[in-house]
C-alpha positions in Angstrom: -10.3 -27.6 -1.6 -10.0 -27.1 -5.4 -8.3 -24.1 -7.0 -11.7 -22.8 -8.2 -12.9 -22.4 -4.6 -9.8 -20.4 -3.6 -9.8 -17.9 -6.4 -12.1 -17.0 -9.3 -10.7 -16.7 -12.9 -11.4 -13.0 -13.1 -9.7 -12.4 -9.7 -6.6 -14.4 -10.8 -6.3 -12.1 -13.9 -6.4 -9.0 -11.7 -3.7 -10.4 -9.5 -1.5 -11.3 -12.4 -1.8 -7.7 -13.7 -1.1 -6.3 -10.3 2.0 -8.5 -10.0 3.4 -7.3 -13.3 3.0 -3.7 -12.1 5.3 -4.4 -9.2 9.0 -4.6 -10.2 10.7 -7.8 -9.1 7.6 -9.3 -7.5 7.3 -13.0 -7.0 3.7 -13.5 -8.3 3.1 -16.7 -6.4 4.2 -15.4 -3.1 2.2 -12.2 -3.7 -1.0 -14.1 -4.4 -0.5 -16.3 -1.3 0.1 -13.4 1.0 -2.9 -11.5 -0.6 -5.0 -14.5 0.3 -3.8 -14.4 3.8 -4.6 -10.7 4.0 -8.1 -10.6 2.6 -9.1 -14.2 3.2 -10.1 -17.1 1.0 -11.7 -17.5 -1.5 -10.3 -14.5 -3.3 -13.1 -12.7 -5.2 -13.4 -9.6 -7.3 -15.5 -8.1 -4.5 -12.7 -8.6 -2.0 -10.0 -7.3 -4.4 -12.1 -4.1 -4.9 -11.5 -3.3 -1.2 -7.8 -3.7 -1.2 -5.9 -0.5 -0.3 -2.3 0.8 -0.8 -1.7 0.1 2.9 -2.7 -3.5 2.4 -0.3 -3.9 -0.5 2.6 -2.3 1.5 1.9 -4.8 4.3 1.8 -7.7 1.8 5.1 -6.6 0.3 6.9 -6.4 3.6 8.2 -10.0 3.3 11.6 -10.4 1.5 10.3 -13.5 -0.3 7.6 -11.5 -2.0 9.3 -8.5 -3.5 12.4 -6.3 -3.3 12.1 -3.7 -0.6 12.4 -0.6 -2.8 9.0 -0.8 -4.6 7.9 2.7 -5.3 4.5 4.3 -4.4 3.5 4.8 -8.1 3.8 1.1 -8.8 1.8 0.2 -5.7 -1.0 2.5 -6.7 -1.1 1.0 -10.2 -1.2 -2.5 -8.7 -4.1 -1.5 -6.5 -6.0 -0.2 -9.6 -5.4 -3.5 -11.3 -6.8 -5.4 -8.3 -9.8 -3.1 -8.4 -10.3 -4.1 -12.1 -9.5 -0.7 -13.6 -9.5 -0.7 -17.4 -7.7 1.5 -20.0 -11.1 3.1 -20.8 -11.6 4.0 -17.2 -8.1 5.7 -17.1 -9.2 8.3 -19.7 -6.2 8.0 -22.0 -5.5 11.2 -24.0 -5.9 11.6 -27.7 -2.8 11.6 -30.0 -2.1 14.5 -32.4 -1.1 14.0 -36.0 2.6 14.2 -36.6 5.0 13.7 -39.5 8.8 13.8 -39.3 10.0 17.3 -39.8 6.8 19.0 -38.6 8.6 20.6 -35.6 12.2 21.5 -36.5 14.7 21.6 -33.6 12.3 19.7 -31.3 13.0 17.0 -28.8 11.2 13.6 -28.5 10.4 12.8 -24.9 8.8 9.8 -23.4 6.8 10.0 -20.1 6.3 6.9 -17.9 2.6 7.0 -17.2 0.1 4.9 -15.1 -3.0 7.0 -15.8 -4.5 9.6 -18.0 -1.9 12.2 -19.2 0.1 12.0 -16.0 3.8 11.6 -15.2 3.2 9.0 -12.4 5.0 5.8 -13.5 8.0 3.7 -12.6 10.2 2.9 -15.6 10.1 -0.8 -15.0 6.4 -1.2 -14.3 4.4 1.6 -16.0 1.8 0.2 -18.4 2.6 2.8 -21.1 4.9 5.6 -22.3 3.4 8.8 -23.5 5.6 10.1 -26.3 5.7 13.9 -27.0 7.4 16.1 -29.5 8.6 19.2 -27.5 9.6 22.3 -29.4 10.1 25.9 -28.4 6.5 26.9 -29.3 4.6 23.6 -29.1 4.2 20.4 -27.2 2.5 17.6 -29.1 1.5 14.1 -27.9 2.4 11.9 -30.9 2.2 8.4 -29.6 1.1 6.1 -26.7 3.1 3.0 -26.4 1.9 0.0 -24.3 4.6 -1.8 -22.4 2.6 -5.1 -22.3 4.9 -6.9 -24.7 8.0 -6.0 -22.8 6.8 -8.1 -19.8 7.6 -11.3 -21.9 11.2 -10.1 -22.7 14.2 -11.8 -21.2 15.3 -8.4 -19.8 12.2 -6.3 -19.3 14.1 -3.0 -18.8 16.2 -3.5 -21.9 13.0 -4.1 -23.9 11.4 -0.9 -22.4 14.5 1.1 -23.3 14.3 -0.2 -26.9 10.6 0.7 -27.0 11.4 4.4 -26.6 14.9 4.5 -28.2 13.8 7.1 -30.7 13.3 9.5 -27.7 16.2 11.6 -26.3 14.7 11.8 -22.8 12.4 9.7 -20.6 10.6 11.3 -17.6 9.9 8.9 -14.8 8.6 9.2 -11.2 11.2 6.6 -10.3 13.8 4.3 -11.8 16.4 2.0 -10.4 20.1 2.4 -11.1 20.5 -0.7 -13.4 17.4 0.3 -15.4 18.7 3.8 -15.8 22.0 2.5 -17.1 20.1 0.4 -19.7 18.1 3.5 -20.8 21.3 5.4 -21.2 22.8 2.6 -23.3 19.8 3.0 -25.6 20.7 6.7 -25.8 17.6 7.7 -23.7 18.4 10.1 -20.9 16.3 9.4 -17.8 15.0 12.3 -15.8 13.4 11.7 -12.3 10.4 13.7 -11.2 9.5 12.1 -7.8 6.7 14.6 -7.3 4.9 13.4 -10.4 2.0 15.4 -11.7 0.6 16.3 -15.1 3.0 15.4 -17.9 2.5 18.8 -19.6 3.7 20.7 -16.5 7.1 18.8 -16.6 7.3 19.3 -20.3 6.6 23.0 -20.1 9.5 23.4 -17.7 11.7 21.6 -20.2 10.4 23.8 -23.0 11.3 26.9 -21.0 15.0 26.1 -20.9 15.4 25.1 -24.6 16.9 28.5 -25.4 19.3 28.4 -22.5 19.8 24.7 -21.8 21.7 23.4 -18.8 24.8 21.3 -19.6 23.0 17.9 -19.6 20.3 19.1 -22.0 22.8 21.0 -24.2 24.7 17.7 -24.7 21.5 16.0 -25.8 20.7 18.9 -28.2 24.2 19.0 -29.5 24.8 22.6 -28.6 27.0 24.5 -26.2 25.5 25.2 -22.8 24.9 28.9 -22.1 26.7 28.6 -18.8 29.8 27.1 -20.5 29.6 29.8 -23.2 29.7 32.5 -20.6 32.8 30.9 -19.1 34.5 30.8 -22.5 33.7 34.5 -23.0 35.2 35.4 -19.6 38.4 33.5 -20.5 38.7 35.5 -23.8 38.4 38.8 -21.9 
């Protein structure tokens, strides 16, 4: 049996994209187990019927992927298998921005798999949405594809460098080693396991800019209000 009778070219491309969406996946083993799951030959029609449950079953073998693959990455992989395109994901529009437009604002990256959502894993999201967050305004200023980072020797270092002009990165999930690499690039990772719309998370951040918790005060270079109150009590 020739390769062409086992899998079509279009289906192979979808599988490659799905494998990249899954952190630490062995692409060859993933394709083989996918064939066992849905049957040969692998076609676009069969891939369009693959579910999240199917992927979880396929990933259950240790030779295929590390056991801590997150749900967001699995959902993204399924969309790739279905043949979802960037146009179908309804990417948001960027707003004009020039340095200095929003004095005192923060630059925040959001790991995103779809639309204007905070639903990505740091190591596998296809893009970072980059926002400028000030006390009175939240502005989407850039959308950065992570495609080129897949070719890097260390994918997570490359992703951290991609957003190293941001002070914070919001993610639905991130592994410990990847978090350490983000911190070394001076980007503070914030986990939001519940996910949701990016602007909701950013509005919560915006609401505490006037009275930042210690971790945020350090990023802003100001004294945390809680620490300030403690100092005042000592003086009394």
